[in-house]
ZAMARGU-4260 file (C-alpha; in steps of 0.2 Angstrom, whole numbers, plus 5000, padded with zeros to 4 digits):
<rodrens>
0) 4872/4800/5154 | 4880/4816/5158 | 4894/4807/5167 | 4897/4797/5152 | 4898/4812/5141
5) 4909/4821/5153 | 4921/4806/5153 | 4922/4805/5134 | 4926/4824/5133 | 4939/4822/5146
10) 4947/4807/5137 | 4946/4817/5120 | 4955/4832/5128 | 4968/4821/5136 | 4971/4812/5119
15) 4974/4829/5111 | 4987/4834/5123 | 4998/4819/5118 | 4997/4821/5100 | 5013/4826/5091
20) 5003/4831/5076 | 5010/4840/5061 | 4999/4849/5048 | 5001/4859/5032 | 4996/4877/5033
25) 4985/4884/5018 | 5001/4890/5011 | 5009/4873/5012 | 5021/4877/5027 | 5024/4862/5038
30) 5018/4866/5056 | 5020/4856/5072 | 5005/4857/5082 | 5014/4858/5099 | 5027/4871/5093
35) 5030/4887/5102 | 5029/4896/5085 | 5018/4893/5070 | 5026/4899/5054 | 5010/4899/5042
40) 5018/4909/5028 | 5032/4921/5023 | 5022/4935/5032 | 5014/4926/5047 | 5024/4918/5062
45) 5013/4916/5077 | 5020/4916/5095 | 5008/4902/5100 | 5019/4896/5115 | 5018/4912/5125
50) 4999/4914/5122 | 4996/4896/5127 | 5006/4899/5143 | 4993/4912/5148 | 4977/4904/5141
55) 4966/4899/5156 | 4957/4886/5146 | 4963/4870/5138 | 4977/4876/5127 | 4978/4860/5117
60) 4960/4862/5111 | 4964/4880/5107 | 4979/4874/5096 | 4967/4862/5087 | 4954/4874/5084
65) 4967/4887/5077 | 4975/4873/5067 | 4958/4870/5058 | 4958/4888/5053 | 4977/4887/5048
70) 4974/4873/5036 | 4959/4882/5027 | 4960/4900/5030 | 4972/4914/5025 | 4987/4916/5037
75) 4982/4934/5041 | 4964/4928/5046 | 4972/4916/5058 | 4983/4929/5065 | 4968/4940/5067
80) 4958/4927/5076 | 4972/4923/5088 | 4975/4942/5092 | 4957/4945/5095 | 4955/4930/5107
85) 4971/4935/5116 | 4963/4953/5118 | 4948/4944/5126 | 4958/4934/5137 | 4968/4948/5144
90) 4952/4957/5149 | 4945/4942/5159 | 4950/4950/5176 | 4947/4933/5185 | 4931/4928/5176
95) 4930/4910/5169 | 4935/4909/5151 | 4921/4908/5139 | 4908/4911/5153 | 4892/4922/5150
100) 4899/4934/5163 | 4916/4936/5154 | 4907/4939/5137 | 4896/4952/5144 | 4910/4961/5153
105) 4921/4960/5138 | 4908/4968/5127 | 4905/4982/5139 | 4924/4986/5139 | 4925/4989/5120
110) 4921/5006/5113 | 4912/5008/5096 | 4928/5007/5085 | 4933/4991/5093 | 4916/4982/5095
115) 4920/4971/5080 | 4934/4963/5091 | 4920/4953/5099 | 4913/4948/5083 | 4929/4940/5078
120) 4931/4931/5095 | 4913/4925/5093 | 4918/4916/5076 | 4932/4907/5085 | 4921/4902/5100
125) 4907/4895/5089 | 4919/4885/5078 | 4927/4878/5094 | 4909/4871/5099 | 4905/4865/5081
130) 4921/4855/5080 | 4914/4846/5096 | 4928/4851/5108 | 4922/4853/5127 | 4924/4870/5136
135) 4910/4881/5129 | 4894/4882/5140 | 4878/4881/5131 | 4872/4897/5139 | 4887/4906/5131
140) 4883/4899/5114 | 4865/4905/5116 | 4871/4923/5121 | 4883/4924/5106 | 4869/4919/5094
145) 4858/4933/5100 | 4871/4947/5101 | 4870/4960/5088 | 4888/4967/5085 | 4893/4981/5074
150) 4906/4976/5061 | 4923/4985/5059 | 4920/5003/5053 | 4925/5004/5035 | 4933/5019/5026
155) 4936/5031/5040 | 4951/5038/5032 | 4942/5040/5015 | 4926/5048/5023 | 4936/5061/5033
160) 4948/5064/5018 | 4962/5063/5032 | 4977/5073/5025 | 4989/5060/5034 | 4980/5044/5031
165) 4967/5046/5018 | 4967/5048/4999 | 4980/5059/4991 | 4976/5074/4981 | 4981/5076/4962
170) 4995/5088/4967 | 5002/5076/4980 | 5002/5062/4968 | 5011/5072/4955 | 5024/5077/4967
175) 5026/5059/4973 | 5029/5053/4956 | 5041/5067/4951 | 5051/5065/4967 | 5052/5046/4967
180) 5059/5046/4949 | 5071/5061/4953 | 5077/5051/4969 | 5080/5036/4959 | 5090/5046/4946
185) 5100/5053/4960 | 5103/5036/4967 | 5094/5041/4983 | 5081/5027/4980 | 5086/5009/4975
190) 5078/5002/4959 | 5067/4990/4970 | 5061/5004/4981 | 5057/5014/4966 | 5047/5000/4958
195) 5038/4997/4974 | 5032/5015/4976 | 5028/5017/4957 | 5019/5000/4956 | 5008/5004/4971
200) 5005/5022/4966 | 4999/5017/4948 | 4989/5001/4952 | 4982/5003/4970 | 4986/4985/4974
205) 4988/4978/4991 | 5006/4975/4998 | 5003/4956/4998 | 4999/4956/4979 | 5015/4966/4975
210) 5025/4954/4986 | 5018/4939/4977 | 5023/4944/4960 | 5034/4934/4949 | 5044/4939/4933
215) 5031/4930/4922 | 5017/4941/4929 | 5024/4956/4918 | 5015/4954/4901 | 5019/4963/4885
220) 5009/4960/4869 | 5006/4971/4854 | 5013/4987/4862 | 5001/4984/4877 | 5007/4981/4895
225) 4999/4972/4910 | 5003/4965/4927 | 4995/4948/4930 | 4991/4951/4949 | 4988/4937/4961
230) 4972/4940/4970 | 4972/4943/4988 | 4959/4941/5002 | 4950/4927/4992 | 4941/4915/5004
235) 4948/4898/5003 | 4960/4901/4989 | 4978/4897/4991 | 4993/4909/4987 | 4994/4913/4969
240) 4979/4902/4964 | 4969/4916/4956 | 4974/4931/4945 | 4967/4947/4938 | 4976/4957/4924
245) 4979/4976/4927 | 4984/4987/4912 | 4999/4998/4915 | 5008/5011/4905 | 5024/5007/4896
250) 5035/5017/4908 | 5030/5007/4923 | 5033/4991/4913 | 5050/4996/4908 | 5055/5000/4926
255) 5048/4984/4932 | 5057/4974/4918 | 5073/4982/4923 | 5070/4976/4941 | 5066/4958/4933
260) 5083/4959/4924 | 5092/4963/4940 | 5084/4949/4949 | 5089/4937/4936 | 5107/4943/4938
265) 5106/4941/4956 | 5100/4923/4955 | 5113/4919/4942 | 5127/4925/4954 | 5120/4915/4969
270) 5118/4899/4959 | 5134/4902/4950 | 5127/4900/4933 | 5130/4910/4917 | 5111/4910/4913
275) 5095/4903/4919 | 5082/4893/4909 | 5067/4903/4903 | 5056/4892/4914 | 5066/4896/4930
280) 5068/4914/4925 | 5049/4916/4924 | 5046/4909/4941 | 5058/4920/4950 | 5050/4933/4962
285) 5050/4951/4956 | 5054/4957/4973 | 5065/4943/4981 | 5069/4940/4999 | 5085/4929/5000
290) 5091/4923/5017 | 5106/4912/5016 | 5113/4901/5002 | 5102/4893/4988 | 5107/4878/4979
295) 5102/4873/4962 | 5094/4857/4969 | 5083/4867/4980 | 5078/4881/4968 | 5062/4873/4961
300) 5055/4868/4978 | 5058/4886/4984 | 5051/4894/4968 | 5035/4884/4971 | 5032/4892/4988
305) 5032/4910/4994 | 5049/4908/5004 | 5059/4918/4991 | 5046/4933/4990 | 5048/4949/5000
310) 5036/4949/5016 | 5021/4960/5014 | 5026/4971/5029 | 5043/4975/5020 | 5033/4982/5005
315) 5024/4993/5018 | 5039/4999/5027 | 5049/5002/5010 | 5035/5014/5005 | 5035/5023/5021
320) 5054/5024/5021 | 5054/5031/5003 | 5041/5044/5008 | 5054/5050/5021 | 5068/5051/5008
325) 5058/5060/4994 | 5050/5072/5007 | 5035/5078/4996 | 5027/5093/5005 | 5008/5093/5005
330) 4999/5108/4999 | 4985/5104/5012 | 4996/5103/5028 | 5013/5111/5023 | 5021/5096/5030
335) 5029/5081/5021 | 5017/5068/5015 | 5015/5052/5025 | 5016/5038/5013 | 5009/5020/5014
340) 5002/5008/5002 | 4984/5010/5008 | 4984/5029/5003 | 4987/5024/4985 | 4973/5012/4986
345) 4961/5025/4993 | 4967/5037/4980 | 4962/5025/4966 | 4945/5022/4973 | 4942/5041/4977
350) 4947/5046/4959 | 4935/5033/4951 | 4921/5040/4962 | 4925/5058/4956 | 4924/5052/4938
355) 4906/5046/4942 | 4910/5027/4942 | 4898/5016/4953 | 4902/5003/4966 | 4904/4989/4954
360) 4917/4997/4944 | 4926/5003/4959 | 4925/4986/4967 | 4932/4978/4951 | 4946/4991/4950
365) 4951/4988/4968 | 4950/4969/4966 | 4936/4967/4979 | 4926/4951/4979 | 4910/4962/4983
370) 4904/4980/4984 | 4903/4981/5003 | 4919/4991/5004 | 4917/5001/4988 | 4902/5010/4994
375) 4912/5022/5005 | 4919/5030/4990 | 4903/5033/4981 | 4895/5040/4997 | 4909/5052/4999
380) 4914/5060/4983 | 4925/5075/4987 | 4929/5088/4975 | 4948/5090/4979 | 4952/5100/4963
385) 4947/5118/4967 | 4946/5131/4954 | 4964/5139/4956 | 4966/5157/4951 | 4982/5168/4953
390) 4978/5173/4971 | 4974/5156/4977 | 4990/5149/4969 | 5000/5162/4977 | 4994/5157/4994
395) 4996/5138/4991 | 5013/5139/4982 | 5024/5142/4998 | 5015/5128/5007 | 5016/5115/4993
400) 5035/5119/4989 | 5032/5112/4971 | 5047/5122/4964 | 5063/5112/4968 | 5076/5121/4957
405) 5087/5136/4961 | 5083/5154/4957 | 5097/5163/4949 | 5100/5182/4946 | 5103/5180/4927
410) 5109/5168/4914 | 5128/5171/4918 | 5125/5164/4936 | 5117/5148/4930 | 5126/5132/4931
415) 5127/5131/4912 | 5126/5149/4909 | 5139/5149/4895 | 5129/5136/4885 | 5116/5143/4874
420) 5108/5126/4873 | 5103/5126/4891 | 5091/5141/4889 | 5073/5137/4892 | 5060/5147/4882
425) 5041/5149/4884 | 5040/5151/4865 | 5042/5170/4866 | 5057/5173/4878 | 5069/5163/4889
430) 5063/5160/4907 | 5078/5151/4914 | 5092/5138/4911 | 5093/5119/4913 | 5107/5114/4925
435) 5107/5096/4919 | 5120/5089/4906 | 5110/5074/4902 | 5097/5071/4888 | 5079/5077/4893
440) 5064/5073/4883 | 5052/5083/4894 | 5041/5097/4886 | 5049/5114/4891 | 5045/5125/4900
445) 5030/5115/4906 | 5040/5101/4914 | 5054/5112/4920 | 5047/5122/4934 | 5045/5106/4945
450) 5062/5099/4940 | 5076/5101/4952 | 5088/5105/4938 | 5079/5121/4933 | 5087/5138/4936
455) 5074/5151/4933 | 5081/5169/4929 | 5076/5183/4941 | 5069/5194/4927 | 5061/5179/4917
460) 5043/5181/4911 | 5036/5169/4923 | 5020/5179/4925 | 5016/5175/4907 | 5019/5157/4910
465) 5007/5157/4925 | 4993/5166/4916 | 4995/5154/4901 | 4993/5139/4912 | 4978/5146/4922
470) 4970/5151/4906 | 4972/5134/4899 | 4965/5126/4915 | 4949/5137/4914 | 4947/5133/4896
475) 4948/5114/4899 | 4936/5115/4914 | 4924/5125/4903 | 4925/5113/4889 | 4924/5097/4898
480) 4915/5102/4915 | 4928/5090/4923 | 4939/5098/4936 | 4950/5083/4937 | 4955/5084/4919
485) 4958/5103/4921 | 4969/5101/4936 | 4982/5091/4927 | 4995/5105/4929 | 4990/5111/4946
490) 5007/5106/4954 | 5015/5115/4939 | 5004/5131/4943 | 5010/5131/4961 | 5028/5129/4956
495) 5027/5144/4944 | 5018/5154/4957 | 5032/5149/4969 | 5045/5156/4957 | 5036/5172/4955
500) 5035/5174/4974 | 5054/5171/4976 | 5057/5184/4962 | 5047/5196/4971 | 5056/5193/4987
505) 5073/5194/4979 | 5068/5211/4971 | 5061/5217/4988 | 5044/5219/4981 | 5036/5209/4996
510) 5041/5207/5014 | 5050/5191/5018 | 5041/5178/5029
</rodrens>
């Protein structure tokens, strides 16, 4: 009987090797089973050939098991499975693949932070056996069933409040928003990069959700604005199959609408058309990725797929690159803030926890399917907003570098010194000059101290401005009991304090350095 089963298994394996099978990935990409590379989506391209050349087991069976996942699971999950099995294979050190000895040895080689690698490998091995393919010993399956493996550690950056990878403070977030818009106005950041940073900062969505947006996902109704975000990490769901609305402010909607208009012009030019039909315009990617020529005959097919959308990793790298360009200095480290999309997401969850929201509200806001990842925010509620006084502000100001203007000796030295309309008043006296010739609707002098065009005067009453801001902060904190609300102007307080210190240095009242 055993000989018969072995013969059937060998015949099945041999038949698999000769199949020139083609299948569709979950995202409807055509994949050839025997190909050296599997393109599963715009984001995932697996170098299967190089791995199969090193795989000590039956690589044709491996391909079929991985194909099972590729047909039904997210491309990122398939990629993770392959990477974890590859890591296991690299650590075999001569042991037989999928043997009990190899599993025990592999587990012993993993530290606590990587123990979850074996959990993912176990999923793949057990599926191999469930599909009826040969190659997995019974004793290995028994061992895997009895192993207790810790899952991937969640929320380390949030729990530690890591200044490089964790949630951003309110002061850092204010600085990022101001610097991003200023860089866009100065043409140092493109419209698309500005939209990516601001959309992620104000919604906390994942890069994959941003990259999947189409123009039709921008919604306006009765002076209210939403983004209809495609959901991500939904098990068994195809690309753009489920959605969740997220309310946004008008300023962000206007910025994204400008991006949509630019995308429409780009496609009109590429298709050599004067205008697009409303139906085609609605389906255009908000953040396109165009490689090569596009014909009108192909456009509908392309719009139904993810091929014209920016890859998720480009969303990630665009935000990182923008962070380098805007160079916002953290008041915690005195170094430029490291930007990535995850930090905006951590910040949203952390801020909701600080407001007293529970796991269900946080999970809903972050678009989680359950609360297992939301708990880390509730268990770790930091009070980032300290009670800032003049002494603390003076210490933090040089580190945060919130003031971005230029100190001038007097009005006559200012860029628009001969223009009375450039004067900035605190209501009782003038504190400086505005160096911009354009229209500005910002509230002076509140918004001026963090503006790159502001030129404060050496003898301006900056102390009065600082005392007024700190007094207002204390009153709001007393009335509301909410330091987050009271800390709205903290970056401004640091900027005013920085101006005061620069004035003192210029007058010789403090020692430089």
